[in-house]
C-alpha positions as CSV (number, residue, x, y, z in Angstrom):
1,M,-0.2,0.3,0.2
2,I,1.1,3.1,-0.7
3,I,0.9,6.0,2.5
4,G,1.2,8.9,2.5
5,V,2.1,12.1,5.6
6,V,1.9,15.3,5.1
7,K,2.6,17.9,7.7
8,E,0.8,19.3,10.1
9,I,-0.8,23.0,8.8
10,K,-3.4,23.4,12.3
11,S,-2.4,26.6,14.4
12,E,1.1,25.7,16.5
13,E,0.5,21.8,15.6
14,N,3.1,20.2,15.8
15,R,2.8,16.3,15.9
16,V,3.5,13.9,12.8
17,G,1.3,11.2,11.7
18,L,4.8,8.9,11.4
19,T,8.0,8.9,13.1
20,P,10.9,7.1,11.5
21,H,10.6,3.5,13.3
22,C,7.1,3.6,12.0
23,I,8.4,3.8,8.2
24,Q,11.2,1.2,8.6
25,L,8.0,-1.6,10.1
26,L,5.8,-0.2,7.0
27,N,9.2,-0.4,4.6
28,N,10.3,-3.9,5.9
29,K,6.3,-5.3,5.3
30,G,7.1,-3.7,1.8
31,H,5.0,-0.8,2.0
32,K,5.3,2.6,0.8
33,V,5.8,5.7,2.0
34,Y,5.5,9.4,0.5
35,I,5.6,12.0,3.3
36,E,5.6,15.4,2.8
37,K,9.3,18.0,3.5
38,G,9.4,19.4,7.5
39,A,6.5,17.2,8.2
40,G,8.2,16.0,11.0
41,I,10.8,18.2,12.2
42,G,8.1,19.7,14.7
43,S,7.7,16.4,17.0
44,G,12.2,16.4,16.5
45,F,12.3,14.1,13.2
46,A,13.9,15.2,10.1
47,D,13.8,14.8,7.3
48,E,17.4,12.9,6.7
49,E,15.5,10.3,9.4
50,Y,12.6,9.4,8.1
51,A,14.5,9.0,4.3
52,K,17.0,6.9,5.8
53,E,14.1,4.3,6.3
54,G,12.9,4.0,3.2
55,A,10.6,7.2,3.3
56,V,10.4,9.4,-0.5
57,I,10.2,13.2,0.6
58,L,8.0,15.2,-1.7
59,N,7.7,18.7,-1.3
60,S,3.8,19.5,-0.9
61,P,0.9,17.9,0.2
62,E,-0.9,17.9,-3.2
63,E,2.2,15.9,-4.2
64,V,1.2,12.8,-1.1
65,Y,-1.8,13.4,-1.1
66,Q,-2.2,12.6,-5.8
67,I,-0.3,9.6,-5.2
68,S,-1.2,7.9,-2.1
69,D,-4.0,5.0,-1.4
70,M,-4.0,6.2,2.3
71,I,-3.3,9.4,4.3
72,V,-2.1,9.4,7.8
73,K,-2.5,12.7,9.5
74,V,-3.5,13.7,12.6
75,K,-5.8,16.3,13.2
76,E,-9.3,16.8,10.8
77,P,-7.9,17.6,6.9
78,Q,-8.1,21.9,6.9
79,P,-10.7,24.1,4.5
80,C,-8.2,23.9,2.4
81,E,-7.1,20.4,2.3
82,Y,-10.1,19.9,0.8
83,K,-9.0,20.1,-2.6
84,F,-6.1,17.7,-2.6
85,L,-7.8,14.6,-1.2
86,K,-8.8,12.2,-3.6
87,K,-11.8,10.5,-4.2
88,E,-11.7,7.0,-2.3
89,Q,-9.4,7.5,-0.2
90,I,-8.6,6.6,2.8
91,I,-8.1,9.2,5.7
92,F,-6.6,8.0,9.0
93,T,-6.7,10.7,11.9
94,Y,-8.0,12.5,15.0
95,L,-11.2,14.2,12.6
96,H,-14.2,14.7,15.3
97,L,-17.0,15.8,12.1
98,A,-19.8,15.8,15.4
99,V,-19.1,19.1,14.9
100,E,-17.3,20.0,11.5
101,K,-20.8,19.5,9.0
102,V,-18.9,21.1,6.2
103,L,-15.7,18.5,6.4
104,T,-18.5,15.3,7.2
105,T,-20.4,16.7,4.2
106,E,-16.8,17.0,1.5
107,L,-16.0,13.2,2.9
108,I,-19.3,11.8,1.3
109,N,-19.4,13.1,-1.4
110,K,-16.1,12.1,-1.8
111,K,-16.2,8.8,-1.1
112,I,-13.6,9.1,1.0
113,T,-13.2,6.3,3.5
114,S,-12.3,8.0,6.9
115,I,-11.2,6.6,10.0
116,A,-11.5,8.5,13.9
117,Y,-9.1,7.5,16.1
118,E,-11.2,8.9,18.6
119,T,-13.9,6.2,17.5
120,I,-12.6,3.6,17.9
121,E,-13.5,1.6,20.1
122,T,-12.6,-1.9,21.7
123,E,-15.2,-4.5,24.0
124,D,-14.3,-3.5,26.7
125,K,-15.9,0.3,25.6
126,K,-12.1,0.8,25.3
127,L,-10.4,3.9,23.3
128,P,-7.4,2.7,22.5
129,L,-6.2,5.7,19.9
130,L,-7.4,8.4,22.1
131,I,-6.7,7.3,25.9
132,P,-3.3,8.3,25.2
133,M,-3.4,12.5,24.2
134,S,-6.6,12.4,26.4
135,E,-3.8,11.3,29.3
136,I,-1.3,14.2,27.4
137,A,-4.9,16.6,27.9
138,G,-5.2,15.8,31.4
139,R,-2.6,16.6,32.8
140,M,-1.1,19.6,31.2
141,S,-4.8,21.7,31.5
142,V,-4.1,21.1,35.6
143,Q,-0.3,22.8,34.4
144,I,-1.9,25.1,32.1
145,A,-4.3,26.8,34.8
146,A,-1.4,26.8,37.7
147,N,-0.5,29.6,35.2
148,L,-2.9,31.4,34.3
149,L,-4.0,31.5,37.7
150,E,-0.9,34.1,38.2
151,N,-1.7,37.3,38.7
152,R,-0.3,38.4,35.2
153,N,-2.7,36.1,33.2
154,N,-5.6,37.7,35.3
155,G,-5.6,35.0,37.7
156,S,-6.8,34.9,40.8
157,G,-3.0,35.5,42.4
158,I,-4.2,31.7,44.1
159,L,-0.8,28.8,43.9
160,L,-2.8,25.9,44.1
161,S,-0.5,24.4,46.2
162,G,-1.3,27.1,49.6
163,V,1.7,26.7,52.4
164,A,1.9,26.4,55.6
165,G,-1.4,28.1,57.0
166,V,-3.2,29.1,53.5
167,P,-5.0,26.8,51.8
168,A,-4.9,25.3,48.7
169,G,-6.9,26.4,45.4
170,K,-9.8,24.1,44.4
171,V,-10.2,22.3,41.1
172,L,-13.3,20.3,39.7
173,I,-13.2,18.1,37.5
174,V,-15.7,17.2,35.5
175,G,-16.2,13.9,33.8
176,A,-14.0,11.0,35.5
177,G,-12.3,8.8,32.1
178,S,-9.0,9.6,31.0
179,V,-8.9,12.9,30.9
180,G,-10.5,13.3,34.5
181,I,-7.8,10.5,36.3
182,N,-4.4,12.2,34.6
183,A,-5.6,15.8,35.2
184,A,-6.6,14.7,39.3
185,K,-3.6,13.1,38.8
186,I,-1.2,16.2,38.8
187,A,-3.6,18.1,40.6
188,V,-3.9,15.7,43.7
189,G,0.8,16.3,43.2
190,M,0.5,19.5,43.8
191,G,-0.9,19.6,46.5
192,A,-4.4,20.9,45.6
193,N,-8.0,20.4,47.2
194,V,-9.6,18.0,44.0
195,C,-13.3,17.4,43.2
196,V,-14.3,15.3,40.7
197,A,-18.3,15.1,39.2
198,D,-18.6,12.1,36.8
199,I,-23.1,10.5,36.1
200,D,-21.1,7.2,36.5
201,T,-21.0,5.6,40.0
202,Q,-18.8,3.2,38.7
203,K,-15.8,5.8,37.6
204,L,-16.4,7.9,41.0
205,R,-15.6,4.5,42.3
206,V,-12.1,3.9,40.5
207,I,-11.1,7.6,41.5
208,E,-11.9,6.4,45.0
209,D,-10.3,3.5,45.1
210,K,-7.3,5.5,43.3
211,F,-7.0,8.7,45.1
212,G,-8.3,7.6,48.7
213,S,-9.4,11.0,51.3
214,Q,-7.3,13.3,48.2
215,V,-10.5,13.8,45.8
216,K,-13.5,14.4,46.6
217,T,-16.6,12.9,44.4
218,Y,-19.6,14.1,43.3
219,I,-22.9,12.7,40.7
220,S,-23.0,15.1,38.2
221,T,-26.3,16.8,38.7
222,P,-27.1,20.8,37.9
223,S,-26.8,21.4,41.6
224,N,-24.7,19.5,42.6
225,L,-22.5,21.2,39.5
226,S,-23.9,24.6,40.4
227,R,-22.0,24.7,44.3
228,L,-18.9,22.9,43.5
229,I,-18.7,25.6,40.7
230,K,-19.0,28.6,42.9
231,E,-15.8,27.2,45.1
232,A,-13.6,26.6,42.0
233,D,-10.5,28.7,41.5
234,V,-10.0,26.1,38.3
235,V,-12.3,24.2,36.5
236,I,-11.8,21.2,33.9
237,G,-14.6,19.8,31.5
238,A,-13.2,16.0,30.3
239,V,-16.4,14.5,29.0
240,L,-16.7,12.5,26.1
241,I,-18.9,10.6,24.4
242,P,-17.4,8.9,21.6
243,G,-18.4,10.4,17.9
244,H,-21.4,12.8,19.7
245,K,-21.7,16.0,20.6
246,A,-20.5,17.1,24.4
247,P,-23.4,17.7,26.2
248,V,-23.4,21.1,27.8
249,L,-23.0,20.6,31.6
250,I,-21.9,23.9,32.3
251,T,-24.5,27.1,32.0
252,E,-23.7,30.8,31.6
253,D,-25.5,31.5,35.0
254,M,-23.0,29.1,36.4
255,V,-20.3,30.8,34.9
256,K,-21.5,34.0,36.1
257,S,-21.0,32.8,39.9
258,M,-17.4,31.7,39.6
259,K,-15.2,33.4,41.4
260,K,-13.1,36.1,39.2
261,G,-9.9,35.1,37.8
262,S,-10.7,31.5,38.1
263,V,-9.5,29.3,34.9
264,I,-11.8,26.9,32.9
265,I,-9.5,24.5,31.0
266,D,-12.3,22.3,28.7
267,V,-10.7,19.6,27.3
268,S,-13.9,18.3,25.6
269,I,-13.9,21.2,23.3
270,D,-12.8,19.2,20.3
271,Q,-16.5,17.4,20.4
272,G,-18.2,21.1,21.1
273,G,-17.2,21.5,24.2
274,I,-19.0,21.2,27.5
275,V,-19.6,24.9,28.3
276,E,-21.9,27.0,27.5
277,T,-19.5,30.5,27.2
278,M,-16.8,28.4,25.2
279,D,-18.4,30.4,22.1
280,R,-15.4,29.4,20.8
281,I,-12.1,27.8,19.5
282,T,-8.8,29.2,20.6
283,T,-5.3,28.3,20.0
284,H,-2.3,28.2,21.7
285,K,-0.5,31.5,19.9
286,N,-3.5,33.2,21.6
287,P,-5.4,30.2,24.4
288,T,-7.5,32.4,26.3
289,Y,-10.1,35.2,26.6
290,E,-12.0,35.9,29.4
291,K,-16.4,35.8,30.5
292,Y,-17.8,37.9,33.3
293,G,-14.4,37.4,34.9
294,V,-13.7,34.3,34.2
295,I,-10.4,32.9,31.7
296,H,-11.2,31.4,29.1
297,Y,-9.5,28.5,27.5
298,C,-10.6,26.4,24.8
299,V,-7.5,25.1,21.8
300,S,-8.6,21.8,20.8
301,N,-5.3,20.6,20.1
302,M,-3.4,20.9,23.4
303,P,-1.4,17.9,22.6
304,G,0.4,20.0,20.3
305,S,2.4,21.5,21.9
306,V,3.5,19.1,23.3
307,A,4.2,17.2,20.8
308,R,7.2,15.3,20.7
309,T,5.8,12.8,23.4
310,S,2.4,13.5,21.8
311,T,4.2,11.9,18.7
312,L,5.4,9.0,19.9
313,A,2.4,8.0,22.3
314,L,0.3,8.5,20.2
315,T,2.0,6.8,17.3
316,N,2.3,3.7,19.1
317,E,-1.1,2.6,19.2
318,T,-2.2,4.0,16.0
319,I,0.4,2.0,14.1
320,K,-0.8,-1.8,15.2
321,Y,-3.7,-0.2,12.7
322,I,-1.7,1.3,10.2
323,L,0.1,-2.4,9.7
324,K,-3.4,-4.4,10.1
325,I,-5.0,-2.4,6.8
326,A,-1.4,-1.9,4.8
327,D,-1.4,-5.7,4.7
328,N,-4.5,-7.0,5.0
329,G,-6.5,-4.3,2.9
330,L,-9.4,-2.3,4.2
331,V,-12.9,-4.5,4.4
332,N,-10.8,-7.6,5.6
333,S,-9.5,-4.9,8.8
334,I,-13.0,-3.9,8.8
335,K,-14.7,-7.4,8.9
336,T,-12.4,-8.6,11.1
337,D,-11.9,-6.1,13.4
338,A,-14.9,-5.0,15.7
339,A,-12.5,-1.6,17.0
340,L,-11.4,-0.2,13.4
341,A,-14.9,-0.9,12.5
342,K,-16.1,1.7,14.8
343,G,-13.6,3.6,14.1
344,V,-15.0,4.2,10.5
345,N,-17.8,7.0,10.1
346,T,-17.4,7.8,6.8
347,F,-17.1,4.5,4.1
348,K,-17.7,5.5,-0.1
349,G,-20.3,7.4,-0.1
350,F,-22.1,6.3,3.2
351,L,-22.0,8.6,6.5
352,T,-21.5,5.3,8.9
353,N,-20.8,6.9,12.3
354,K,-24.6,7.6,14.0
355,G,-23.5,10.0,16.4
356,V,-22.3,12.7,14.1
357,A,-25.4,11.6,11.7
358,E,-27.5,12.3,14.8
359,A,-25.4,15.8,15.4
360,H,-26.1,17.1,11.6
361,N,-28.8,15.5,10.9
362,L,-28.0,13.0,8.3
363,E,-28.8,9.5,7.0
364,Y,-26.7,6.8,8.3
365,T,-25.7,3.6,7.6
366,E,-24.6,0.9,9.4
367,I,-20.9,-0.3,8.1
368,P,-22.2,-4.2,8.2
369,S,-24.5,-3.2,6.0
370,L,-21.9,-2.0,3.8
371,I,-18.9,-4.4,3.2
372,G,-21.4,-7.5,3.9
373,F,-20.2,-8.9,8.0
């Protein structure tokens, strides 16, 4: 199979779809990889490293798209890339189509088979290609929040750890999945006063087993969130429903009740976000805005700013699926891997993800009926 890797062009996105080690694995199996010049620079991988492992370096994204059977990316194709998409090509990347109707339509019209990292789901409900980035984003969220609380950033001037005789700052984490657990780990390590809210009592039991009395757990109800948010110095949104748009759980009135100079970081923003006042996506260059005196941070590609770690963590997981598709072909791979089948969002002109279809009020077709399994 011919596999292409292009340079990511989303703002401050420094990750890359494949590492030189991945090229070596693919090359050893007889597959050919074409990579855009400079694609790995942001993650610390030089063109020479890719060439050494057998990749062919091309000068433009258009060349890579045109020659490749499958494009491996990190983030969804940007509007300026739509014209490069080749009919019936495979696109393997994070897509978040529930908040990308134009891209969804483009993929359907060009009969692209799009496989979303974030919707590949194993039988035990794990999301193997999302977990590593969720771990990173969760850990980063507290680190970023601690910085934003400083006076120079118009924060409240609170040190999350507190000091002798001065209480620690209060962190509320909404969602007890991978992002929430990792945010709690860093917040506890900093010495903050930490609360986690979720609708799933089993997830809250995991938090209690892991952190004991260091973290207080709550059922995520409007009344509980309203009360806890008033006291919080930091609120972290960490809710995910695979393939679906995130539910709005933190209302405008809740935000109005927060302390001046407090911080909200919504890791769910790439799926629409759970905070009503987060009405835009920000970038690493301009990551925040204030509303009602509260600092809003809603960058949709947080792991992109620690690209070396993120790329290595991501490709450790994606390469298994890339090799499977390249070795066995797309249809056979989908038929024999139920987790991969759930990752297919569009297939040869059909929308195959129910959550995306519901978000955009589009027709939905189950993948088994299209390929016969």
